[in-house]
C-alpha positions in Angstrom: 127.6 -147.3 11.6 127.5 -143.9 10.7 125.6 -142.1 7.8 128.8 -140.7 6.8 130.7 -144.3 6.9 127.6 -145.5 4.6 128.3 -142.9 2.1 131.7 -143.1 2.1 131.8 -147.0 1.6 129.1 -146.8 -1.2 130.8 -144.0 -3.0 134.1 -146.1 -2.8 131.9 -149.2 -4.5 131.3 -147.1 -7.4 134.4 -145.9 -8.9 132.9 -146.4 -12.5 130.3 -143.7 -11.4 129.4 -142.4 -14.4 127.5 -145.7 -15.5 125.9 -145.9 -12.2 122.0 -145.1 -11.8 119.4 -145.7 -9.3 119.1 -149.3 -10.4 122.8 -150.0 -9.8 122.4 -148.1 -6.4 119.5 -150.8 -5.6 122.1 -153.5 -5.8 124.2 -152.5 -3.1 124.3 -154.2 0.3 121.0 -153.7 2.5 123.2 -152.4 5.2 124.2 -149.4 3.1 120.8 -148.3 2.2 119.0 -145.7 3.3 116.1 -147.6 4.8 118.6 -148.5 7.4 119.5 -144.8 8.7 118.1 -143.5 11.8 114.1 -142.0 11.7 113.7 -138.4 11.9 113.1 -138.1 15.4 116.5 -139.5 15.8 118.1 -136.8 13.6 119.4 -134.7 17.0 121.8 -137.7 17.5 123.1 -138.4 14.2 123.1 -134.9 13.1 121.5 -133.4 10.0 121.7 -134.3 6.6 121.3 -131.3 4.7 122.5 -130.3 1.1 122.9 -126.8 -0.3 122.3 -126.0 -3.9 122.8 -122.8 -5.7 124.7 -121.1 -8.5 128.5 -120.3 -8.1 128.9 -117.2 -5.9 125.3 -117.5 -4.3 126.5 -117.6 -0.7 126.0 -121.5 -0.3 129.6 -121.5 1.5 128.4 -118.5 3.9 125.3 -119.8 4.9 126.2 -123.5 4.9 129.3 -122.5 7.1 126.8 -120.5 9.7 124.5 -123.5 9.9 127.2 -125.8 10.5 128.3 -124.2 13.5 124.8 -123.5 14.8 123.8 -127.1 14.6 127.3 -128.9 15.2 128.0 -131.0 11.9 130.4 -130.5 9.6 130.3 -128.4 6.3 131.7 -130.2 3.4 132.3 -128.0 0.6 133.0 -129.8 -2.9 134.6 -126.7 -4.2 137.0 -126.2 -1.5 138.1 -129.9 -1.8 138.9 -129.2 -5.4 140.8 -126.1 -4.5 142.8 -128.0 -1.8 143.6 -130.6 -4.7 144.7 -127.6 -6.9 146.8 -126.5 -4.3 148.8 -129.9 -3.6 151.1 -132.0 -5.8 148.5 -134.5 -6.7 148.6 -136.5 -9.8 145.7 -134.9 -11.2 146.3 -131.3 -9.8 147.2 -130.1 -13.4 144.2 -131.7 -15.0 142.1 -130.2 -12.5 143.4 -126.6 -13.0 142.9 -126.8 -16.8 139.1 -127.7 -16.5 138.3 -125.4 -13.6 140.3 -122.3 -15.3 137.8 -122.8 -18.5 134.9 -122.5 -16.1 133.8 -126.5 -16.7 132.5 -129.1 -14.4 135.0 -131.3 -12.7 133.8 -135.1 -13.5 131.7 -136.9 -11.2 134.2 -139.4 -10.5 137.0 -136.9 -9.6 134.3 -135.0 -6.9 133.4 -138.8 -5.3 136.9 -139.4 -4.8 137.7 -136.3 -3.2 134.4 -136.6 -0.9 135.4 -140.1 0.0 138.7 -139.1 1.6 137.1 -136.0 3.2 134.4 -138.3 5.1 136.6 -141.0 5.9 139.0 -138.3 7.4 135.7 -136.9 9.1 134.6 -140.3 10.1 137.9 -141.0 11.9 137.5 -137.8 13.9 134.1 -139.0 15.0 132.1 -136.8 12.9 128.4 -137.1 12.7 125.7 -135.7 9.9 127.0 -133.2 7.4 126.0 -130.1 5.2 127.0 -130.8 1.8 127.8 -128.1 -0.1 128.4 -128.1 -3.8 127.3 -132.0 -4.0 125.2 -133.3 -5.6 125.7 -131.0 -9.0 124.4 -133.8 -11.3 121.4 -136.1 -11.7 123.7 -139.1 -11.5 125.1 -137.8 -8.2 121.8 -137.1 -6.9 120.6 -140.8 -7.7 123.5 -142.1 -6.1 123.6 -140.2 -2.9 119.6 -140.7 -2.7 120.4 -144.5 -2.7 123.0 -144.6 0.1 121.8 -141.9 2.7 118.5 -140.1 3.5 118.6 -136.4 2.9 116.2 -134.2 5.5 116.5 -131.1 3.3 118.0 -129.4 0.2 118.3 -125.8 0.3 118.2 -124.0 -2.8 119.5 -120.6 -2.8 118.4 -118.0 -5.5 119.8 -114.7 -6.8 119.5 -112.3 -9.9 121.9 -113.4 -12.2 123.4 -109.8 -12.5 124.2 -109.8 -8.9 125.6 -113.0 -9.1 128.2 -111.9 -11.7 129.2 -109.1 -9.6 129.3 -111.1 -6.5 131.8 -113.6 -8.4 133.9 -110.7 -9.6 134.3 -109.0 -6.1 135.5 -112.3 -4.3 139.0 -112.0 -2.7 141.5 -114.5 -1.0 143.8 -113.6 1.5 147.1 -115.1 0.2 148.3 -115.2 3.8 145.3 -116.5 5.7 143.5 -118.3 3.0 140.2 -115.8 4.3 137.4 -115.4 2.0 136.3 -111.6 1.4 134.3 -109.7 -1.2 135.0 -106.1 -2.4 131.6 -106.0 -4.3 129.4 -103.1 -3.1 125.8 -104.3 -4.6 122.9 -101.3 -4.6 120.6 -102.1 -7.4 117.4 -100.0 -6.9 113.8 -101.6 -7.6 113.0 -101.4 -10.9 110.4 -102.9 -13.8 108.6 -104.8 -11.0 112.0 -106.4 -9.9 112.8 -105.7 -6.2 115.7 -103.6 -5.2 118.7 -105.4 -3.4 121.6 -104.2 -1.1 124.6 -106.1 -0.6 127.3 -104.4 1.6 131.1 -105.8 0.9 132.8 -108.2 3.1 135.9 -106.5 3.6 139.1 -107.9 5.1 140.6 -106.7 8.2 143.5 -104.3 8.0 146.2 -107.0 8.1 144.7 -109.1 5.4 143.6 -105.8 2.8 147.2 -105.6 1.3 147.5 -109.4 0.5 144.1 -110.0 -1.5 144.2 -111.7 -4.6 141.6 -113.1 -7.0 140.7 -116.5 -8.1 142.2 -117.6 -11.5 138.8 -118.3 -12.6 136.6 -115.3 -11.5 137.1 -113.6 -14.8 133.8 -112.1 -16.3 134.1 -115.0 -19.2 134.7 -117.8 -16.7 131.9 -116.7 -14.4 129.2 -116.3 -17.2 130.5 -119.8 -18.4 130.1 -121.4 -14.9 126.7 -119.7 -14.6 125.4 -121.1 -18.0 126.7 -124.5 -17.3 125.1 -124.5 -13.8 121.7 -123.4 -15.2 121.6 -126.3 -17.7 122.9 -129.0 -15.1 120.6 -127.7 -11.8 117.1 -128.1 -13.0 117.1 -132.1 -13.2 118.5 -132.0 -9.8 116.1 -129.3 -8.5 113.2 -131.3 -9.9 114.7 -134.7 -8.5 114.5 -133.0 -5.0 111.3 -131.1 -5.1 109.4 -134.4 -6.6 110.7 -135.9 -3.2 109.2 -132.7 -1.3 112.9 -132.0 0.1 113.5 -128.7 -1.7 113.3 -125.5 -0.1 113.7 -122.7 -2.2 115.1 -119.4 -0.6 115.5 -116.1 -2.4 118.2 -114.1 -0.9 116.7 -110.7 -0.2 120.0 -109.2 0.4 123.1 -109.2 2.4 124.0 -111.6 5.1 122.3 -108.6 7.9 119.0 -109.3 6.1 119.1 -113.0 4.7 120.1 -114.8 7.6 117.7 -114.1 10.3 115.0 -114.8 7.2 117.0 -117.9 6.5 116.8 -119.1 10.3 113.0 -118.4 10.3 112.5 -120.2 7.1 114.4 -123.5 8.8 112.5 -123.0 12.0 115.9 -122.2 14.0 114.7 -118.8 16.1 117.1 -116.6 17.4 117.4 -117.9 20.9 118.6 -121.4 19.5 121.1 -119.5 17.7 122.0 -117.7 20.9 122.0 -120.8 23.0 124.1 -122.6 20.7 126.6 -119.6 20.7 126.7 -119.6 24.4 127.3 -123.1 24.5 
């Protein structure tokens, strides 16, 4: 049984998730528990089980998506799942819109329901492994995830808050194709011992240039609130994985051209690996 199916079944078994703790997770059937997962040596066959942590706007989606293509596992972004639900006519789309537009976190139970549906869909397609982006976001989510699957690695992306704010305010979406772009041109010089940082804008092709829109929740007030909430919630999650020896903190040195090869090196994935995957 795949790890994704184990996770799906266990998440579905925990509808009253807000009351679930590590002790409760220990009561799940042994067949669902991480002890029955393949060993590290079998990771290639089962696919990696990775998690991306990081503040909103840090670039989790960009780097998780690239690694997803490189390693051949699905990139599952809970933020995308929320936005897809918002665009639907689902029964709680309006409730979600009210939460998101105020910069608040979506409830654990809602996130789990959306993630369960995504995993069920992927399992039906034969997906193996995953790179989670935006989950777990709370310590309770981390505990339940730890109870049902053995996460191999947690990549914690770090970036200065002033840069994060600029990046979030520069995000744009093409209203026609749904592509994600960023019009922010960041060039901060070294000052007071802080290293400088340069990030080029991620501009759209000409056919999308006139169709760019901002996300409704990407206002300065909402972005600052999201960053504040994330910082308050993230430390216990980081410590949870740090204590397990699974946390890799990666400070982004700049834009994609500078950061991507350094991230590959930190993950022991060299250029030849990337080129072979691209040619396959």
